N, C-alpha and C positions, 0 to 999 in steps of 0.2 A: 450187823447189817441194818441199814436204815429201813424202818417200816414205812412204805410209801403212803399207806392209808393214814398213819399217824402224822406223817409230815404234812399231808394235804389238810388234815384236820387242824393242825397247828397254824398253817398258813391262813386257813379260812378264819380262824379265831383272831389272828393278828389283824386281818382285814376288818373284821367286825369291831374290834377294839378301837381302831382308828377312825371308824366311819362316823361322820357327824350325824347321819340319819339315825344310826343306832343310838348314839348319845342322846339325841333329841327325844327318842321314844323310851328312854329309861335305862340305857346301858345294855351291855352284852347279856347279863343275866335275864333281864326282862325280855329281851328279844328272843333268846333261846327258849325261855319258859313258855312264852306265848305260842311258840311253834312246836312244843312238845319235844325239844331237842336236848334240854339241859342234862338229862340223865345219860345221854349217849356220849357225853364228853368226859374223858378221864379226869378225875378231880385234880390230880396233881398238875397235869398239863394246863388245865383250865386256870388253876390258881396262879401258876407261874406267868401265863400269858396276860392275864387280866388284872394282876395284883395292883398295878399302878392306877387303874381306872375304876376300881370297885370300892375304895375306902370311903368311909363317912366319918368325919371327925366332929366332936362336940366343942372343941376349943382350938384356936389357932395353934397353940403350943403342941397339940397332939399330932399335927401334920408332920410326916417324915419327908414328903416330896410335894411339889406343887400340884401333882395329880390328886392328892388327897382332898383338895378343895373343890375339884370338879363336880363330883356327885353331890357333895354337901351344898354347893351353890345351886345346882340344878333343881334341888328340892325346894329351894326358897324363892327362886326367881320366876316371874310369870312365864308361862309356857311360850307365848309368842315372842317375848324378848329373848328367851333362851334359844329358841329355834333360829332366830335371826343371827345371834352371835355364833352359834355352833356350825352354821352352814358355810359352804363355799359357793361355787358357781358350777353350772352344767353338771358334770359327773363327780364333782369334788376332787378331781384328780390333782389339781394344783395344791389344794389344801393338804392332801395326803403326801404329795411330793415334798412339801416343805419339811415334813418330819423325816421321810425316808432319806432325803439328801444327807442329813446329819449322820445317819447310820452308815453311809458309804465312806465317811471320813474316819480314819484310824489315827490313834495317838502314837507318837514315837517319843516316849519319856526318856529323859536323861537322868542318870542315877548319881548318888553320892554328892549331892549338892545341898547346902544348908537350907532346910525347909522352914526354919524358924523366923525368917526375915521376909516373908511374903508381903508385898505391898501392892494393893489393887488400885491405888489412887490414880486418877486421870485428870487432865486439865484440858478443857475445851473453851477456847476463846476467852481466856482469862479467869474462868471459874473452875474450881477444883471440886471433883465429885469423888465419893468413896469407892466407886467401882465403875466399870464401863457399861454397866447395865442401866437401861433407862426404860421408862414406861411409855408405851406407844399411844398415839392420839386416836383412841377409839371414841366414837361419838356416843352421845346420850348415856353417859355412865349412871345417871340416876335411874335408868331402866333396871339396874342391878342392885342398887342400894340407894336409899333416900339421900344420903350424903354425897353420892356420886363423885364428881371430880374433886370436891373439897376433901373427901376422905382419902383419895389417892394422893392429893397434894400433901396432906399431913403425914401420910406414910412415907412419901418420897423425901420429905424434910427430915423425918426421923432416921432414914437410912442413907441420907446423903446422896440422893438419886436425882438425875435430871428427869423432869416431866415434860413431855411433849403434849400439847393440848390441841384437840380437834376444833376446827371451825364449827362443827356440829355439836359442840359441847352443850350440855344441859345446864351449865353454870357459867356465868360471865367470867371473862379472863381476869378482871380486876379482883373478884372475890377469890379466884383460884390463886392468883399471885400472892394475895394477902396470907392465905393458908400455907403456901409453900415457903414464904419468907424471902423469895427472890422471883424474878420473872421466869415464866415458863418459856419453852421454845414453842412457837405457834405454828401448827400445821395450817396450811391455807388451801381451802377450796375457793378458786377464783370465780366470782360471779360473772355472768356473760355481759354485764354492763361495766365498763371501765369506771364510771362514776361510783357505782356501788363498791367495786373492788378497792378503789382509792379510799373511800370512806371507811371501809373495814380496816385497811392497813393503817390509816391515821389513828383509829381507835386503839389498835394493837400497839402501835408505837407509843401513844400517850400512856398506855398502861405500864410501860417500861420494858416491853419485849424488844430484844435486839437480834433474835434469830427467828427466821421463818423457814418453813419447808413446804414448797408448792407441790401438791399431789397431782401427778400427771398420768396415773395409770387407770383412772376410772372416769374418764370424761364423758363417755357415751352411755353410762349405766351398765347393768349386769343382769344376767338371768339366774336368779337364785332359786334353782329348782328344789333343792332339799328344803329350804325355808318354806317355800310355797306348799310343799307336800306335808310338812310336819307342824306348821303353825296351827293353832286352834281353828276348827271348822266354823265355829260361831265367833265372828269378829266383833260382835257387839261389846264384848268385854274390853276390847281395845279402846273404846271411846273414853274409858277412864283416864287414859294417857294421851290419846290422839283423837281430838274432836274431829269427827268425820271419818274415822277409821285409821288403820295402821299406816297407810301410804300418804296421808295428808294430815294437816293440822298439827304437825310437830313444831313445838316452840323452839326457836333457835335464838337464844338471847344475844349472840354476837351480831345478829342482823337487826336488832332493835334500833329504830330510828333511821334505818336505811330503806329507801323505796325499792322494794323487790317486785313490784307489779310488772309482770311480763318478763322478768329477769330469771334466768336459770341459775340454780345454785352453783353449778359447775359449768364452765364454758366449753362446749365440745369443739369450738373453733380455735382453741389455744394452739399456738405454734411457737417456734423459736423467736419470731418477731415479737410476740407477746412477752416472752421471757426477757428479751432485751428491754422492752418498755418497763416491765416490772423491776428489772435490775437498775434501771435509771431512776426509778421512783423511790425504791426502798434503800435506805442508807445503811441498814444493818447487814448482818450476815444472811446469806440467801442459799438455802439448800433446795435441791429438787428431789422429790420422793416418788419412787416408782421406776427408776432407771435399772435395767437389767441386761444391757448389752454394751459391748465395747464401743460401738458406733455412737450411741447416745452419750456414753461417758465422755468421749472425745469432744462432742458438741457442748456438753456441760462445762468443760474446762474452757473451750474456746469462747463461750459466751460469758465468761467471768463469774461463774458461780463459785460459792465458797465451800460446797460440800455436796455429797450424793448420799441418799438413803436407798440402798438396794432393797426393793420391796415389791411384792405382788399383792398388796392389800390383804395379807393373810390368806391368800388363795381365793379372794373375793372379787377379783376384777376380771382379767382375761384368763381363760382356761389354757394356760401355756403348757401345763404338765411338767413344769420345771421348777424345782425348789430354788429359793433365793440363795442358799449356800452354794448351789451349783453355778449360779450366775455370778457370784461374788468374785472369783479369781480373775475373770476376764475384765471386769470393771476396774479392779484394783490394778491390774497390769497396765491398762490403758491410761489410767490417771497418773501412774508413776510417782506417787507421793506428793503431787502438786496440791491436792486438796484432800481432806479426810473423806473416807467412805464408811458409812454406817450400814447396818443390816437389821432387818426384822423378818419374822416369818418362821414359825415352827420351833422356836426356842423354848425348851422345857427343862433343860438341865444345865448345870454349871459347865459340864463338858461341852455342851453345844456352844456356849459362850466362848470357851477356850478355842474350839475349832474355828469359829468365825474370826476370832482375833488372829489366830495363826494364819488364816488365809487372807489377812490384810484388813479386816474391819477395825475401825477405831472405836466404835461403840455398837452395842447390841441391844435391840429393843424387845420387850415382851408385851403382848397384847392380851390374848385369851387367858393366860395364867393370872395376870393382874385382875381380870374381870372375874375369874373364879374366886380369887381371894376376896374381892370386893363383894360379890354376891353372897358369899358364905358368911363373912363377918365384918364387912365394912373396912374401916381403916386398919383394924387389927389384922384382918385377913391379908390385906395388901402388904402390910409390914412384914408379916410372916413369910409371904411369897418372896419378897425381896431378900429377907434374911436367909432363907433356904438357898436361893440361887447364889447369893454372895458367898455363903459358906461353902457351897459346892465348888464355886470357882476358885476360892482360896485353897481348897483341898487339892484340886487337880493341878493348880499352879505349883504347889509344893511337891506333889508327887511326880510332876514332869520336870522339875528342876528349874523353874522360872521364878525369880524373886520379884520382878517388876513386870507390869503390863508390856513395857517396851521390849522385854526379853522374849516375848512370845512371837515366834516367827514360823514361816512355812516349814522349817526344819523339824518342827515338832508334830507334823501330821503327814499322813500318806493317803493318797486317793487312788488306790490300785484299780478300781472299777470304772473310773472316769475316763472319757475319751480325750478331754482337754486338760 
């Protein structure tokens, strides 16, 4: 018979383990210790629930999962930078939903298939990558390690990975491309001035970039409650990185030489007419990042876009309470194979990648795990994060009976608790 008190305690601990607020103040152990609760928790249950989030590793090779880098990085990264990365918006419900969504997807493995011939190679727009896992365009990566985006580029090069670079990068695209050995895919925050936007795109094009991804899910800003509550109270320390404080003075090298006086970094007036103008100006491949409904997926196809990235900004834009993995099927169904659909948000395991692929994603992005590896060990940490996820994906592909990425289909998963 189930112990209701024990069940409630375990559910409470699972909530704490996933909470960005608890992570920002030092993890579950510190949270409980501060409140005199640690000894009340049965040690075996505590160990089982928190095992992924409590590890500290001294070398990248010691990490068993990507979670092993989280606490290691937290101890090295400046507190304000960590709080900013770990938080969501409002109640952090969407951030948590990104993880919970994957838990609602079950695997349906097929047996007695040769698992020695697993091939994870994918080809996107003429370039071959070693797996469908890519690094997301998180901004200001030098906040986590001095080598920042260059370290990520070198790791991506070593692991045959696509790198998507943020407009808010702390390292210019030209330098990142040189470290990667090929052009990145460039995420685009479109400035509110068309002149500034065009100048930015011309620079990106001149660097060799052929794929852009316009972010459309965060045009009006956000309310980052957890960040505001957990960042250092004394913000003077922030002036070491941000002249004038954390909310101003950030250097954005991609805007060097562009007159941004009176221009907003992201244009809140963007609409499909703007997308058409951008489509006519940009001659390369054009994704839109932040689509999570069938209605907008249909419009993306109608307006001639080359791809969709199902994303909710890692739970950092609108508090929808809906994970990206839950939004993915309706977008994929509406697109009907006419353009590729990618996904990010909450990906922590190779099984998560497999589930997203089975539900129709062509590529799957990682954000926070990459930053954990970067903050913990720089390039070596990011390399190990990618190695772990690639290894886990290869393992689950073999165990489920899929030899190639193209073999992974909806037949390999079940979603019994979903309404759609």
